PDB file of N, H, CA, C and O in Angstrom:
ATOM      1  N   MET A   1      46.304 -99.628-161.731  1.00  0.00           N
ATOM      2  CA  MET A   1      47.281-100.196-162.593  1.00  0.00           C
ATOM      3  C   MET A   1      46.986 -99.776-164.018  1.00  0.00           C
ATOM      4  O   MET A   1      45.845 -99.490-164.381  1.00  0.00           O
ATOM      5  N   TYR A   2      48.027 -99.746-164.805  1.00  0.00           N
ATOM      6  H   TYR A   2      48.954 -99.979-164.510  1.00  0.00           H
ATOM      7  CA  TYR A   2      47.914 -99.497-166.239  1.00  0.00           C
ATOM      8  C   TYR A   2      48.531-100.677-166.978  1.00  0.00           C
ATOM      9  O   TYR A   2      49.635-101.117-166.657  1.00  0.00           O
ATOM     10  N   ALA A   3      47.812-101.177-167.961  1.00  0.00           N
ATOM     11  H   ALA A   3      46.915-100.819-168.222  1.00  0.00           H
ATOM     12  CA  ALA A   3      48.298-102.281-168.771  1.00  0.00           C
ATOM     13  C   ALA A   3      48.351-101.817-170.226  1.00  0.00           C
ATOM     14  O   ALA A   3      47.660-100.867-170.597  1.00  0.00           O
ATOM     15  N   PRO A   4      49.157-102.470-171.045  1.00  0.00           N
ATOM     16  CA  PRO A   4      49.250-102.075-172.443  1.00  0.00           C
ATOM     17  C   PRO A   4      47.902-102.162-173.159  1.00  0.00           C
ATOM     18  O   PRO A   4      47.030-102.947-172.786  1.00  0.00           O
ATOM     19  N   SER A   5      47.761-101.360-174.167  1.00  0.00           N
ATOM     20  H   SER A   5      48.469-100.723-174.470  1.00  0.00           H
ATOM     21  CA  SER A   5      46.551-101.352-174.978  1.00  0.00           C
ATOM     22  C   SER A   5      46.217-102.759-175.458  1.00  0.00           C
ATOM     23  O   SER A   5      47.101-103.512-175.868  1.00  0.00           O
ATOM     24  N   GLY A   6      44.936-103.104-175.403  1.00  0.00           N
ATOM     25  H   GLY A   6      44.219-102.492-175.070  1.00  0.00           H
ATOM     26  CA  GLY A   6      44.500-104.412-175.868  1.00  0.00           C
ATOM     27  C   GLY A   6      44.542-105.513-174.830  1.00  0.00           C
ATOM     28  O   GLY A   6      44.116-106.636-175.103  1.00  0.00           O
ATOM     29  N   THR A   7      45.052-105.208-173.632  1.00  0.00           N
ATOM     30  H   THR A   7      45.397-104.296-173.411  1.00  0.00           H
ATOM     31  CA  THR A   7      45.089-106.204-172.566  1.00  0.00           C
ATOM     32  C   THR A   7      43.663-106.541-172.153  1.00  0.00           C
ATOM     33  O   THR A   7      42.847-105.646-171.936  1.00  0.00           O
ATOM     34  N   ASP A   8      43.363-107.835-172.046  1.00  0.00           N
ATOM     35  H   ASP A   8      44.026-108.562-172.222  1.00  0.00           H
ATOM     36  CA  ASP A   8      42.028-108.289-171.670  1.00  0.00           C
ATOM     37  C   ASP A   8      42.001-108.510-170.163  1.00  0.00           C
ATOM     38  O   ASP A   8      42.569-109.484-169.667  1.00  0.00           O
ATOM     39  N   VAL A   9      41.344-107.609-169.430  1.00  0.00           N
ATOM     40  H   VAL A   9      40.883-106.818-169.833  1.00  0.00           H
ATOM     41  CA  VAL A   9      41.270-107.683-167.976  1.00  0.00           C
ATOM     42  C   VAL A   9      39.797-107.769-167.586  1.00  0.00           C
ATOM     43  O   VAL A   9      38.976-106.983-168.060  1.00  0.00           O
ATOM     44  N   LEU A  10      39.467-108.726-166.722  1.00  0.00           N
ATOM     45  H   LEU A  10      40.133-109.364-166.337  1.00  0.00           H
ATOM     46  CA  LEU A  10      38.107-108.895-166.239  1.00  0.00           C
ATOM     47  C   LEU A  10      38.059-108.670-164.728  1.00  0.00           C
ATOM     48  O   LEU A  10      39.081-108.791-164.053  1.00  0.00           O
ATOM     49  N   THR A  11      36.877-108.344-164.193  1.00  0.00           N
ATOM     50  H   THR A  11      36.047-108.246-164.741  1.00  0.00           H
ATOM     51  CA  THR A  11      36.742-108.112-162.755  1.00  0.00           C
ATOM     52  C   THR A  11      36.933-109.394-161.949  1.00  0.00           C
ATOM     53  O   THR A  11      37.101-109.330-160.731  1.00  0.00           O
ATOM     54  N   THR A  12      36.912-110.541-162.594  1.00  0.00           N
ATOM     55  H   THR A  12      36.775-110.593-163.583  1.00  0.00           H
ATOM     56  CA  THR A  12      37.114-111.823-161.910  1.00  0.00           C
ATOM     57  C   THR A  12      38.566-112.281-161.935  1.00  0.00           C
ATOM     58  O   THR A  12      38.879-113.349-161.410  1.00  0.00           O
ATOM     59  N   ASP A  13      39.458-111.497-162.533  1.00  0.00           N
ATOM     60  H   ASP A  13      39.204-110.629-162.959  1.00  0.00           H
ATOM     61  CA  ASP A  13      40.867-111.885-162.681  1.00  0.00           C
ATOM     62  C   ASP A  13      41.674-111.634-161.423  1.00  0.00           C
ATOM     63  O   ASP A  13      41.364-110.745-160.630  1.00  0.00           O
ATOM     64  N   GLN A  14      42.709-112.429-161.258  1.00  0.00           N
ATOM     65  H   GLN A  14      42.961-113.151-161.903  1.00  0.00           H
ATOM     66  CA  GLN A  14      43.754-112.176-160.278  1.00  0.00           C
ATOM     67  C   GLN A  14      45.029-111.945-161.058  1.00  0.00           C
ATOM     68  O   GLN A  14      45.266-112.578-162.087  1.00  0.00           O
ATOM     69  N   ILE A  15      45.855-111.027-160.558  1.00  0.00           N
ATOM     70  H   ILE A  15      45.662-110.513-159.722  1.00  0.00           H
ATOM     71  CA  ILE A  15      47.127-110.719-161.212  1.00  0.00           C
ATOM     72  C   ILE A  15      48.229-110.693-160.167  1.00  0.00           C
ATOM     73  O   ILE A  15      47.956-110.590-158.971  1.00  0.00           O
ATOM     74  N   ARG A  16      49.463-110.785-160.614  1.00  0.00           N
ATOM     75  H   ARG A  16      49.685-110.868-161.586  1.00  0.00           H
ATOM     76  CA  ARG A  16      50.610-110.701-159.710  1.00  0.00           C
ATOM     77  C   ARG A  16      51.326-109.393-159.984  1.00  0.00           C
ATOM     78  O   ARG A  16      51.757-109.123-161.105  1.00  0.00           O
ATOM     79  N   ILE A  17      51.446-108.576-158.927  1.00  0.00           N
ATOM     80  H   ILE A  17      51.096-108.796-158.016  1.00  0.00           H
ATOM     81  CA  ILE A  17      52.116-107.281-159.018  1.00  0.00           C
ATOM     82  C   ILE A  17      53.273-107.291-158.027  1.00  0.00           C
ATOM     83  O   ILE A  17      53.070-107.375-156.816  1.00  0.00           O
ATOM     84  N   ARG A  18      54.491-107.205-158.560  1.00  0.00           N
ATOM     85  H   ARG A  18      54.656-107.138-159.544  1.00  0.00           H
ATOM     86  CA  ARG A  18      55.697-107.217-157.717  1.00  0.00           C
ATOM     87  C   ARG A  18      55.683-108.369-156.720  1.00  0.00           C
ATOM     88  O   ARG A  18      56.060-108.199-155.560  1.00  0.00           O
ATOM     89  N   GLY A  19      55.247-109.545-157.175  1.00  0.00           N
ATOM     90  H   GLY A  19      54.941-109.683-158.117  1.00  0.00           H
ATOM     91  CA  GLY A  19      55.259-110.739-156.343  1.00  0.00           C
ATOM     92  C   GLY A  19      54.036-110.917-155.464  1.00  0.00           C
ATOM     93  O   GLY A  19      53.902-111.954-154.816  1.00  0.00           O
ATOM     94  N   GLN A  20      53.140-109.944-155.420  1.00  0.00           N
ATOM     95  H   GLN A  20      53.249-109.102-155.947  1.00  0.00           H
ATOM     96  CA  GLN A  20      51.936-110.020-154.595  1.00  0.00           C
ATOM     97  C   GLN A  20      50.732-110.375-155.456  1.00  0.00           C
ATOM     98  O   GLN A  20      50.551-109.799-156.529  1.00  0.00           O
ATOM     99  N   VAL A  21      49.904-111.316-155.001  1.00  0.00           N
ATOM    100  H   VAL A  21      50.051-111.784-154.129  1.00  0.00           H
ATOM    101  CA  VAL A  21      48.682-111.675-155.726  1.00  0.00           C
ATOM    102  C   VAL A  21      47.621-110.633-155.410  1.00  0.00           C
ATOM    103  O   VAL A  21      47.371-110.311-154.249  1.00  0.00           O
ATOM    104  N   CYS A  22      47.005-110.116-156.458  1.00  0.00           N
ATOM    105  H   CYS A  22      47.208-110.378-157.402  1.00  0.00           H
ATOM    106  CA  CYS A  22      45.975-109.079-156.315  1.00  0.00           C
ATOM    107  C   CYS A  22      44.757-109.450-157.133  1.00  0.00           C
ATOM    108  O   CYS A  22      44.863-110.154-158.137  1.00  0.00           O
ATOM    109  N   GLU A  23      43.584-108.970-156.698  1.00  0.00           N
ATOM    110  H   GLU A  23      43.497-108.398-155.883  1.00  0.00           H
ATOM    111  CA  GLU A  23      42.339-109.162-157.434  1.00  0.00           C
ATOM    112  C   GLU A  23      41.962-107.857-158.107  1.00  0.00           C
ATOM    113  O   GLU A  23      42.114-106.784-157.525  1.00  0.00           O
ATOM    114  N   VAL A  24      41.472-107.948-159.327  1.00  0.00           N
ATOM    115  H   VAL A  24      41.348-108.820-159.800  1.00  0.00           H
ATOM    116  CA  VAL A  24      40.990-106.773-160.040  1.00  0.00           C
ATOM    117  C   VAL A  24      39.671-106.358-159.393  1.00  0.00           C
ATOM    118  O   VAL A  24      38.779-107.183-159.196  1.00  0.00           O
ATOM    119  N   THR A  25      39.560-105.081-159.069  1.00  0.00           N
ATOM    120  H   THR A  25      40.285-104.411-159.229  1.00  0.00           H
ATOM    121  CA  THR A  25      38.335-104.558-158.460  1.00  0.00           C
ATOM    122  C   THR A  25      37.746-103.493-159.374  1.00  0.00           C
ATOM    123  O   THR A  25      38.472-102.662-159.921  1.00  0.00           O
ATOM    124  N   GLY A  26      36.454-103.521-159.534  1.00  0.00           N
ATOM    125  H   GLY A  26      35.864-104.197-159.091  1.00  0.00           H
ATOM    126  CA  GLY A  26      35.795-102.549-160.405  1.00  0.00           C
ATOM    127  C   GLY A  26      35.948-102.917-161.868  1.00  0.00           C
ATOM    128  O   GLY A  26      36.580-103.916-162.213  1.00  0.00           O
ATOM    129  N   GLU A  27      35.368-102.105-162.708  1.00  0.00           N
ATOM    130  H   GLU A  27      34.855-101.293-162.428  1.00  0.00           H
ATOM    131  CA  GLU A  27      35.410-102.326-164.153  1.00  0.00           C
ATOM    132  C   GLU A  27      36.675-101.716-164.754  1.00  0.00           C
ATOM    133  O   GLU A  27      36.949-100.537-164.533  1.00  0.00           O
ATOM    134  N   PRO A  28      37.445-102.493-165.504  1.00  0.00           N
ATOM    135  CA  PRO A  28      38.607-101.937-166.194  1.00  0.00           C
ATOM    136  C   PRO A  28      38.173-100.875-167.204  1.00  0.00           C
ATOM    137  O   PRO A  28      37.139-101.019-167.855  1.00  0.00           O
ATOM    138  N   GLY A  29      38.956 -99.823-167.329  1.00  0.00           N
ATOM    139  H   GLY A  29      39.796 -99.706-166.800  1.00  0.00           H
ATOM    140  CA  GLY A  29      38.668 -98.756-168.276  1.00  0.00           C
ATOM    141  C   GLY A  29      39.661 -98.756-169.423  1.00  0.00           C
ATOM    142  O   GLY A  29      40.868 -98.895-169.219  1.00  0.00           O
ATOM    143  N   ASP A  30      39.144 -98.601-170.617  1.00  0.00           N
ATOM    144  H   ASP A  30      38.164 -98.488-170.782  1.00  0.00           H
ATOM    145  CA  ASP A  30      39.988 -98.558-171.815  1.00  0.00           C
ATOM    146  C   ASP A  30      40.026 -97.118-172.309  1.00  0.00           C
ATOM    147  O   ASP A  30      38.977 -96.514-172.528  1.00  0.00           O
ATOM    148  N   TRP A  31      41.206 -96.567-172.485  1.00  0.00           N
ATOM    149  H   TRP A  31      42.059 -97.058-172.307  1.00  0.00           H
ATOM    150  CA  TRP A  31      41.343 -95.175-172.900  1.00  0.00           C
ATOM    151  C   TRP A  31      41.123 -94.980-174.392  1.00  0.00           C
ATOM    152  O   TRP A  31      41.150 -93.849-174.879  1.00  0.00           O
ATOM    153  N   HIS A  32      40.906 -96.062-175.119  1.00  0.00           N
ATOM    154  H   HIS A  32      40.884 -96.980-174.724  1.00  0.00           H
ATOM    155  CA  HIS A  32      40.616 -96.046-176.557  1.00  0.00           C
ATOM    156  C   HIS A  32      41.702 -95.325-177.359  1.00  0.00           C
ATOM    157  O   HIS A  32      42.852 -95.255-176.926  1.00  0.00           O
ATOM    158  N   GLN A  33      41.350 -94.805-178.493  1.00  0.00           N
ATOM    159  H   GLN A  33      40.416 -94.862-178.845  1.00  0.00           H
ATOM    160  CA  GLN A  33      42.316 -94.200-179.413  1.00  0.00           C
ATOM    161  C   GLN A  33      42.339 -92.688-179.254  1.00  0.00           C
ATOM    162  O   GLN A  33      41.289 -92.052-179.154  1.00  0.00           O
ATOM    163  N   SER A  34      43.534 -92.115-179.229  1.00  0.00           N
ATOM    164  H   SER A  34      44.387 -92.631-179.310  1.00  0.00           H
ATOM    165  CA  SER A  34      43.686 -90.668-179.128  1.00  0.00           C
ATOM    166  C   SER A  34      43.251 -89.998-180.429  1.00  0.00           C
ATOM    167  O   SER A  34      43.687 -90.407-181.505  1.00  0.00           O
ATOM    168  N   PRO A  35      42.395 -88.973-180.348  1.00  0.00           N
ATOM    169  CA  PRO A  35      41.995 -88.272-181.565  1.00  0.00           C
ATOM    170  C   PRO A  35      43.125 -87.412-182.137  1.00  0.00           C
ATOM    171  O   PRO A  35      43.060 -86.984-183.289  1.00  0.00           O
ATOM    172  N   PHE A  36      44.158 -87.162-181.330  1.00  0.00           N
ATOM    173  H   PHE A  36      44.210 -87.509-180.394  1.00  0.00           H
ATOM    174  CA  PHE A  36      45.252 -86.297-181.757  1.00  0.00           C
ATOM    175  C   PHE A  36      46.390 -87.069-182.428  1.00  0.00           C
ATOM    176  O   PHE A  36      46.941 -86.632-183.438  1.00  0.00           O
ATOM    177  N   THR A  37      46.736 -88.234-181.843  1.00  0.00           N
ATOM    178  H   THR A  37      46.289 -88.589-181.022  1.00  0.00           H
ATOM    179  CA  THR A  37      47.879 -88.984-182.367  1.00  0.00           C
ATOM    180  C   THR A  37      47.478 -90.277-183.074  1.00  0.00           C
ATOM    181  O   THR A  37      48.252 -90.818-183.864  1.00  0.00           O
ATOM    182  N   GLY A  38      46.268 -90.777-182.795  1.00  0.00           N
ATOM    183  H   GLY A  38      45.639 -90.338-182.154  1.00  0.00           H
ATOM    184  CA  GLY A  38      45.822 -92.031-183.385  1.00  0.00           C
ATOM    185  C   GLY A  38      46.332 -93.270-182.669  1.00  0.00           C
ATOM    186  O   GLY A  38      46.004 -94.388-183.065  1.00  0.00           O
ATOM    187  N   THR A  39      47.135 -93.089-181.615  1.00  0.00           N
ATOM    188  H   THR A  39      47.402 -92.180-181.294  1.00  0.00           H
ATOM    189  CA  THR A  39      47.647 -94.239-180.877  1.00  0.00           C
ATOM    190  C   THR A  39      46.640 -94.679-179.818  1.00  0.00           C
ATOM    191  O   THR A  39      45.835 -93.882-179.336  1.00  0.00           O
ATOM    192  N   ARG A  40      46.699 -95.949-179.469  1.00  0.00           N
ATOM    193  H   ARG A  40      47.352 -96.597-179.860  1.00  0.00           H
ATOM    194  CA  ARG A  40      45.809 -96.488-178.444  1.00  0.00           C
ATOM    195  C   ARG A  40      46.377 -96.200-177.064  1.00  0.00           C
ATOM    196  O   ARG A  40      47.587 -96.273-176.846  1.00  0.00           O
ATOM    197  N   GLY A  41      45.490 -95.874-176.141  1.00  0.00           N
ATOM    198  H   GLY A  41      44.507 -95.815-176.318  1.00  0.00           H
ATOM    199  CA  GLY A  41      45.892 -95.617-174.767  1.00  0.00           C
ATOM    200  C   GLY A  41      45.887 -96.900-173.952  1.00  0.00           C
ATOM    201  O   GLY A  41      45.526 -97.957-174.470  1.00  0.00           O
ATOM    202  N   PRO A  42      46.280 -96.826-172.690  1.00  0.00           N
ATOM    203  CA  PRO A  42      46.361 -98.015-171.842  1.00  0.00           C
ATOM    204  C   PRO A  42      44.990 -98.463-171.354  1.00  0.00           C
ATOM    205  O   PRO A  42      43.991 -97.759-171.503  1.00  0.00           O
ATOM    206  N   VAL A  43      44.976 -99.657-170.764  1.00  0.00           N
ATOM    207  H   VAL A  43      45.787-100.229-170.643  1.00  0.00           H
ATOM    208  CA  VAL A  43      43.818-100.149-170.039  1.00  0.00           C
ATOM    209  C   VAL A  43      44.110 -99.882-168.558  1.00  0.00           C
ATOM    210  O   VAL A  43      45.173-100.247-168.056  1.00  0.00           O
ATOM    211  N   GLN A  44      43.177 -99.252-167.874  1.00  0.00           N
ATOM    212  H   GLN A  44      42.313 -98.955-168.282  1.00  0.00           H
ATOM    213  CA  GLN A  44      43.374 -98.881-166.462  1.00  0.00           C
ATOM    214  C   GLN A  44      42.431 -99.684-165.592  1.00  0.00           C
ATOM    215  O   GLN A  44      41.256 -99.850-165.919  1.00  0.00           O
ATOM    216  N   PHE A  45      42.961-100.191-164.458  1.00  0.00           N
ATOM    217  H   PHE A  45      43.916-100.056-164.192  1.00  0.00           H
ATOM    218  CA  PHE A  45      42.111-100.939-163.532  1.00  0.00           C
ATOM    219  C   PHE A  45      42.680-100.845-162.117  1.00  0.00           C
ATOM    220  O   PHE A  45      43.869-100.594-161.920  1.00  0.00           O
ATOM    221  N   ALA A  46      41.800-101.052-161.145  1.00  0.00           N
ATOM    222  H   ALA A  46      40.834-101.255-161.305  1.00  0.00           H
ATOM    223  CA  ALA A  46      42.204-101.065-159.748  1.00  0.00           C
ATOM    224  C   ALA A  46      42.444-102.507-159.319  1.00  0.00           C
ATOM    225  O   ALA A  46      41.796-103.426-159.821  1.00  0.00           O
ATOM    226  N   ALA A  47      43.374-102.704-158.394  1.00  0.00           N
ATOM    227  H   ALA A  47      43.900-101.958-157.987  1.00  0.00           H
ATOM    228  CA  ALA A  47      43.691-104.051-157.902  1.00  0.00           C
ATOM    229  C   ALA A  47      43.957-103.970-156.402  1.00  0.00           C
ATOM    230  O   ALA A  47      44.657-103.075-155.928  1.00  0.00           O
ATOM    231  N   ASP A  48      43.386-104.920-155.667  1.00  0.00           N
ATOM    232  H   ASP A  48      42.817-105.647-156.052  1.00  0.00           H
ATOM    233  CA  ASP A  48      43.593-105.016-154.220  1.00  0.00           C
ATOM    234  C   ASP A  48      44.370-106.282-153.906  1.00  0.00           C
ATOM    235  O   ASP A  48      44.135-107.333-154.502  1.00  0.00           O
ATOM    236  N   ARG A  49      45.300-106.171-152.960  1.00  0.00           N
ATOM    237  H   ARG A  49      45.491-105.317-152.475  1.00  0.00           H
ATOM    238  CA  ARG A  49      46.098-107.328-152.555  1.00  0.00           C
ATOM    239  C   ARG A  49      45.209-108.365-151.860  1.00  0.00           C
ATOM    240  O   ARG A  49      44.360-108.009-151.044  1.00  0.00           O
ATOM    241  N   VAL A  50      45.402-109.627-152.181  1.00  0.00           N
ATOM    242  H   VAL A  50      46.092-109.916-152.844  1.00  0.00           H
ATOM    243  CA  VAL A  50      44.649-110.710-151.581  1.00  0.00           C
ATOM    244  C   VAL A  50      45.322-111.058-150.258  1.00  0.00           C
ATOM    245  O   VAL A  50      46.528-111.300-150.213  1.00  0.00           O
ATOM    246  N   THR A  51      44.534-111.081-149.178  1.00  0.00           N
ATOM    247  H   THR A  51      43.554-110.885-149.214  1.00  0.00           H
ATOM    248  CA  THR A  51      45.060-111.460-147.869  1.00  0.00           C
ATOM    249  C   THR A  51      44.164-112.546-147.290  1.00  0.00           C
ATOM    250  O   THR A  51      42.969-112.619-147.580  1.00  0.00           O
ATOM    251  N   GLY A  52      44.771-113.379-146.469  1.00  0.00           N
ATOM    252  H   GLY A  52      45.742-113.321-146.234  1.00  0.00           H
ATOM    253  CA  GLY A  52      44.034-114.424-145.763  1.00  0.00           C
ATOM    254  C   GLY A  52      43.604-115.486-146.620  1.00  0.00           C
ATOM    255  O   GLY A  52      42.970-116.435-146.158  1.00  0.00           O
TER     256      GLY A  52
END
């Protein structure tokens, strides 16, 4: 998943994606600031659907 710059995502979070509850897996990655444009990049993280 990609979230807007500055989004605070933790590995203990649950999120809703298209109506499905998912858990954040792994460490979220921040793309920081582009050296070319100066704009901030997205926050990237993996999410698995919660079952059972």
